[in-house]
PANUTOR-764707 format. One record per residue (C-alpha): x, y, z; residue number from 1; residue in one letter. Coordinates in Angstrom, 2 decimals, decimal comma. Example, Ala and Ser with C-alpha at 12.3 -4.5 7.8 and 13.67 -1.06 7.14 Angstrom:
<pts>
((12,30 -4,50 7,80) 1 'A');
((13,67 -1,06 7,14) 2 'S');
</pts>
This chain:
<pts>
((121,60 103,68 -57,21) 1 'M');
((119,37 106,57 -56,22) 2 'L');
((120,39 109,71 -58,04) 3 'Q');
((118,94 113,19 -57,92) 4 'F');
((118,28 114,25 -61,48) 5 'T');
((116,32 117,03 -63,04) 6 'G');
((117,02 119,56 -60,28) 7 'G');
((115,13 118,34 -57,23) 8 'Y');
((114,32 121,62 -55,46) 9 'Y');
((111,67 120,48 -53,00) 10 'D');
((112,61 121,64 -49,53) 11 'L');
((110,39 119,13 -47,76) 12 'D');
((112,53 118,10 -44,78) 13 'Y');
((111,10 114,61 -44,42) 14 'Y');
((111,24 113,80 -48,11) 15 'R');
((114,86 114,91 -48,27) 16 'L');
((115,64 112,99 -45,07) 17 'Y');
((114,20 109,81 -46,56) 18 'L');
((115,88 110,35 -49,94) 19 'L');
((119,21 110,84 -48,22) 20 'R');
((118,76 107,61 -46,29) 21 'Y');
((117,79 105,71 -49,45) 22 'L');
((120,76 107,13 -51,34) 23 'S');
((123,24 106,30 -48,58) 24 'Q');
((121,89 102,75 -48,43) 25 'N');
((122,09 102,11 -52,18) 26 'N');
((118,39 101,80 -52,96) 27 'F');
((117,52 101,71 -56,66) 28 'D');
((114,36 103,81 -56,72) 29 'I');
((112,93 106,90 -58,36) 30 'A');
((112,91 110,01 -56,18) 31 'T');
((109,21 110,51 -56,90) 32 'D');
((108,16 106,96 -55,94) 33 'H');
((104,62 107,13 -54,46) 34 'P');
((105,75 105,49 -51,19) 35 'Q');
((108,39 108,20 -50,67) 36 'I');
((105,88 110,96 -51,32) 37 'V');
((103,18 109,40 -49,12) 38 'A');
((105,54 108,63 -46,22) 39 'N');
((107,06 112,11 -46,21) 40 'S');
((103,63 113,76 -46,32) 41 'D');
((102,37 111,57 -43,45) 42 'R');
((105,54 112,24 -41,43) 43 'A');
((105,05 116,00 -41,75) 44 'L');
((101,39 115,66 -40,75) 45 'D');
((102,39 113,49 -37,77) 46 'T');
((104,99 116,02 -36,64) 47 'Y');
((102,57 118,95 -36,89) 48 'Q');
((99,77 117,08 -35,11) 49 'E');
((102,10 116,02 -32,32) 50 'A');
((103,30 119,59 -31,80) 51 'R');
((99,70 120,89 -31,77) 52 'R');
((98,94 118,28 -29,10) 53 'N');
((101,77 119,49 -26,88) 54 'G');
((104,60 117,12 -27,77) 55 'A');
((108,12 118,49 -27,51) 56 'S');
((110,18 118,87 -30,69) 57 'V');
((112,21 115,68 -30,01) 58 'P');
((109,02 113,73 -29,23) 59 'E');
((107,28 114,96 -32,37) 60 'A');
((110,39 114,23 -34,44) 61 'E');
((110,56 110,67 -33,11) 62 'E');
((106,92 110,06 -34,01) 63 'L');
((107,39 111,56 -37,47) 64 'A');
((110,48 109,48 -38,22) 65 'L');
((108,71 106,26 -37,28) 66 'S');
((105,98 107,15 -39,79) 67 'V');
((108,57 108,19 -42,39) 68 'L');
((110,11 104,71 -42,46) 69 'F');
((106,82 102,79 -42,67) 70 'T');
((107,09 100,08 -45,37) 71 'N');
((110,73 100,89 -46,07) 72 'I');
((112,55 97,58 -46,22) 73 'G');
((116,14 96,52 -46,77) 74 'E');
((118,16 97,68 -49,77) 75 'S');
((118,61 94,98 -52,42) 76 'E');
((122,19 96,16 -52,86) 77 'F');
((122,97 95,85 -49,16) 78 'D');
((121,29 92,44 -49,01) 79 'I');
((123,42 91,11 -51,87) 80 'V');
((126,61 92,67 -50,44) 81 'A');
((125,93 91,05 -47,04) 82 'D');
((125,25 87,65 -48,64) 83 'I');
((128,44 87,90 -50,69) 84 'L');
((130,51 88,77 -47,63) 85 'L');
((129,00 85,96 -45,59) 86 'E');
((128,78 83,13 -48,13) 87 'Y');
((131,00 83,92 -51,11) 88 'F');
((134,24 85,16 -49,55) 89 'G');
((136,28 82,33 -51,08) 90 'D');
((134,36 81,97 -54,34) 91 'T');
((134,51 85,62 -55,42) 92 'L');
((137,43 86,71 -53,25) 93 'N');
((135,05 88,93 -51,31) 94 'V');
((136,72 89,46 -47,98) 95 'D');
((136,21 93,18 -47,44) 96 'Y');
((133,42 95,68 -48,01) 97 'E');
((134,66 97,47 -51,18) 98 'P');
((135,01 94,11 -52,95) 99 'A');
((131,54 93,11 -51,78) 100 'A');
((130,12 96,35 -53,14) 101 'H');
((131,80 95,82 -56,50) 102 'Y');
((130,48 92,26 -56,79) 103 'W');
((127,04 93,19 -55,45) 104 'A');
((126,58 95,75 -58,22) 105 'R');
((127,83 93,21 -60,75) 106 'W');
((125,47 90,48 -59,52) 107 'V');
((122,45 92,81 -59,39) 108 'I');
((123,16 94,08 -62,91) 109 'D');
((123,64 90,57 -64,34) 110 'N');
((121,02 88,48 -62,53) 111 'V');
((117,72 90,06 -63,57) 112 'P');
((115,57 87,49 -61,74) 113 'N');
((117,47 87,72 -58,47) 114 'L');
((114,55 89,13 -56,48) 115 'F');
((111,72 87,51 -58,45) 116 'D');
((109,04 86,27 -56,09) 117 'G');
((109,68 88,98 -53,51) 118 'F');
((106,97 91,47 -52,60) 119 'D');
((107,67 94,55 -54,72) 120 'R');
((104,86 96,74 -53,37) 121 'T');
((107,04 98,52 -50,85) 122 'Q');
((110,40 100,25 -51,03) 123 'V');
((113,08 97,65 -50,43) 124 'G');
((112,71 94,10 -49,18) 125 'I');
((110,84 93,21 -46,00) 126 'D');
((113,19 91,74 -43,36) 127 'R');
((110,85 88,85 -42,53) 128 'E');
((110,44 87,95 -46,18) 129 'E');
((114,20 88,13 -46,63) 130 'L');
((114,72 85,74 -43,73) 131 'D');
((112,26 83,30 -45,32) 132 'E');
((113,78 83,52 -48,81) 133 'K');
((117,49 84,02 -48,08) 134 'R');
((118,30 80,51 -49,31) 135 'D');
((116,61 81,26 -52,64) 136 'I');
((118,87 84,30 -53,11) 137 'L');
((121,96 82,32 -52,17) 138 'I');
((120,94 79,62 -54,62) 139 'G');
((120,44 82,11 -57,45) 140 'R');
((123,81 83,73 -56,79) 141 'I');
((125,47 80,31 -56,58) 142 'T');
((123,90 79,24 -59,88) 143 'Q');
((125,03 82,48 -61,51) 144 'F');
((128,61 81,89 -60,30) 145 'C');
((128,54 78,32 -61,61) 146 'V');
((127,08 79,40 -64,99) 147 'D');
((129,83 82,00 -65,36) 148 'N');
((132,74 79,87 -64,17) 149 'G');
((133,31 81,85 -61,01) 150 'L');
</pts>
């Protein structure tokens, strides 16, 4: 889970906005990841350029936020929790969100190859790639449950 360590004192609005989003959505990523830095810098530049070109504050903010979330995919944690809720309700007794979150953390911590083969060049998992490889994830989780007598 994303944690702020070492006294993060940067007051960059867009970087903090993105870090807050990543933290709330259970991303496991360093706060100084190059994608976070690059996106927040580009978002600020986009906002300033839009304002210089006559855009209103809400318009400039909308443009900046679209740039801020470029190449930010789905949280691995949220992906696993959703799969557990949808496919493993009976197997792991996952019928409500807190149970899914408990088991999602457990699966992620104990299945090191869970996301092998996924593009790791961006923050999170691309939605299209997830749709293509969802069955692989389900299979890996199923095999883990079988191997551990769950």
